[in-house]
N, C-alpha and C positions, 0 to 999 in steps of 0.2 A: 782221762781224768774228768770227772764231773765237777764243774765249778760250784763253789759255795753260793747259796742263795742269799738275798738280802736278809737282814735281821730287823725285826721290829717287836715292840712290846704289845702284849695283849693283857691288859691289867698288870698284875705282878709277874707275868711270864714273858719269856723271850722266845720267839719262834724264828727258825732259820739258821743260816750259816752252817756251822758244823756242830751245833749244840745237840744235846740229847733230844730225842723226839718229845713233842708235846702230845699228851693223850687227851683226845676229845671223846668223852664217854658219858653215858646216861641212858635212861629209857628212851625209846623212840619218841613217845609223846607223853605229856604230863597227864597221867591217869588220875592222880589225886595229889593233894599236898603231902599227905602222909607218905605215899610211895616215893615221891620226889625227894623228900627230906631224908628218908631212910636210905635211899640209894646213894644220895650225895654224901651222907655221913660215912657210909661204908667205903665208898670210893676214896674219900679223903683219908680214911684210915689206911687203906691199902697203899695208895700213892705216897702218903707221908712216910710210911715205913720203908718203901722202896726208893724214895727220892725221885719220883716221876712227876713232872709238871702236869697239872690237871686242869682242863677246861671242861666244865660241866655243860652237857648239851641235852636238852629235851624240848620238844616243840610245843608251843602254846596252841598251835593250830596246824593240823595236817590237811591242807587244802587239796591235796592230790591223791586222796584215797581212791581205791578201785570202785567202790560202791557209794551211792548217795547216802546210804544209812550206816556207813562205817563210822566208828568213833573218830572224832577229829581233835578232841582235846577241850580244855576249858575256855578257850578263846583268849583274845588279846589282853584284856584288863586283868582277869583273874590269873591267867598264866604268867604274865609279867610280875604280878605280885608274888607269886610262888617262887619265881626265879630270883626276885629281889631278896626274898627271905633266905634262899640257899646261899646267895652271895654274902649277905650280912652275917648270918649265923655261923657259916663254915669258912668264910674268907676265900671262897672258890670263885674265880671268874666264870662267867656264864655266856653262852651263845645259844641262839635259837633262829629258826627260819623266819624270813619275812616274805610274804607272797604278793603283797600289794603296796603301792607307794604310800597309802594312808597309814600303813603299819610302821613305816620306817622311823619316823621321828619319835613316837612314843617308845618303840623298842630300843632305840639308841639311848634313851634316858636311863635305861636299866641295864642293858646288855653291854658286855665288854667287847663283843664282836658280833657282827651280823652275818647271817648265812643266806645265800641265794640258792634255792633248790635247783636240782639238775635240770628239771624241765623248763626253768626260767632263766637259764644261764645266758640266753641271747636277748633278754628283754631289756633294751637299752634304757628306758626311763627308770626302771627299777634299779638297775646297776648304778646309774648316775645318782639317783636319790640316796642309795646306800653309801656311795662314795662321798657324797656331800656331807654326811654326818662326821666325817674324819675318823670314824671308828674302823678298826680292821674289818675286812670283808672276806669271808670264805665263799668262793664260788665253786659249787659242785659241778664237775664236768658232766655235761649232758651225755646220756647213753648213746647219742647220735653224733657226738662231736669227736673230731680228731684232736689229739692232745695239743698239737701245735696251734690249732685254731683258737685255743683258750687265751692266747695272747691278745686277741681282739677284745675278749670280754674284760680282761685286766685293763686294757687301755681305756675302756669306757669308764672305769672307775678312776683311773689315773688322771683323766682330764679335769677332775675336780680338785686336783692337787693332793689326792690321797694315794700314796704309794704302798699302803699297807694291805696288800692283797695276797691271798693264798688260794691255791687251787686244790680241790679234793677229787681224786680219781675214784670212781665208784663202779667201774665196769662199763662195758659196751654191749649194746643189743646184739644178740647172735641168734637170729631167727625169732620165733615166737616164744615168749615165756622163759627166756634164758639170757644170761649175761656171761661174758667172758672178760678176763683182765689181761691186757697186754702190758707186761711189766716194763717194756720199753717206754711206755707212756710216762712213767715216773721220771726217767732220765730226760726225756724230751722237755717236759715242763720245767725241770730243774735247770736245764740249759738256757731257758728263757730268763733265768735269774729269779724266778718266782718260787717261793717255798711251796712244797708239794706235800699233801696229806693223802694217805691211803685209807679208804673206807673199807675195812675188812668185812663188815657185816652186810652192808647193802650190796656188795659185790657178789654175795652168794644168794641174793634175793631171786625169786622166780616170779617176775612181775605178773600179777593178775592170774597166777596159775591155779589159784583156788576158786576161780570164778568171781566171787564177791570180795576177794582179798588176795594179796600176794602170798605165795609160798616162799620157801627158802631151804637152804641146806647148810645149817649152821656148822655141821661137822667139818666143812671145808674152810671156815673162816680162820681158824688158827694157822692152817697151812698157807693160805694166802697172806696172812699178816707176817709170817716168818719170811716168805719170799720177798715181800715189799720192803721189809727192814733190810734184808740182804741187798736189795737193789739200791737202797738209799732214800730215806724219806725224812721230812722235817716234822711230821706228825702222823699219828694213827687215830682213826675214827672208828670206835667200836661201840656198838649198842649193847648194853648189858641190862639185865632185868632180874629181880629176885626169883621170879617164876616165869621164865620165857613162854612156857606152854599155856600160861594164863594171860599173857600180855594182850592188851587191846589193840596193839599195832606192831607189826613186824616181829612177832614172837618167833616164827620159824627160823629167822636168821639172827636173832639176838642170842648172846652168850649168857649162861647162868652166872650171876654175880658171885656166888660162893666159890666157883671154880676158876675165877678170873685171875687170881693172883699168881697161880702157877705159870700160866701163859705169859703174863706180864714180866715175870722174872726172866724167862727165856728171851723175850723180845728185847729187854734191856741189855742183856749180855751180848746179844747179836749186834745191836745198835752200837754199843761201845766198841766192839771189835771192828766193825766196818768203818766207823768214823775215826778210828785211830790209825788207819792205813793212809799213806800218802796218795794212793791211787784213787781214793774216794773223790 
């Protein structure tokens, strides 16, 4: 039996325990205010109808793009202003990446949770700074990290008195330009008592496979999402976009927004079934 994880609040949502999964969704990067608002409104409509707790995610800066001239987003000030509007107009809690210590405090004034990118999951000073805000912190597991080793990352946040940490599994490097997901990772992280989220879309990314950008195999994202829910997760991270093939970041692994509801219904049904069993 996999033990229940600790519970804590992210804005109006509660993550962890045996509760239904929280959905973390949105476009990879804030491409424009109009697109962010349109996507957030549509996600709220879908999740409201299905009763799915929603945490809107979009990055104000993608500092780890493959190429120097790849689109990174509007930047800290403008990006946070857009996320603040999403939050105020739709009543949706918001999360975004922080890449530098200088971004942490201004981000914490707007965001309901802070996210540490996978490549930075061992950066002690950044983790401590994020923890010091006392906001929930999502640490994405590095593609080079064993799941059990993420306890050390969580502890770097916990030393600040902040126990509200969750870990996102996003696949592990498997040779060049490829990721694989070991579903045992989800159970291992949950056994630490830490809520675990599965990132279904970054897990099908093909890092730097396009030369100046990453590729992806979005057709496998629903399959992996179903498998992860069956394994037991506290949240799902899924990048969606109105037109993935036109997206400025991570289009090949993002799911079409208009087709998303069908998948979400299946995931909800599976989650309810799994968490109703005593063996979970």
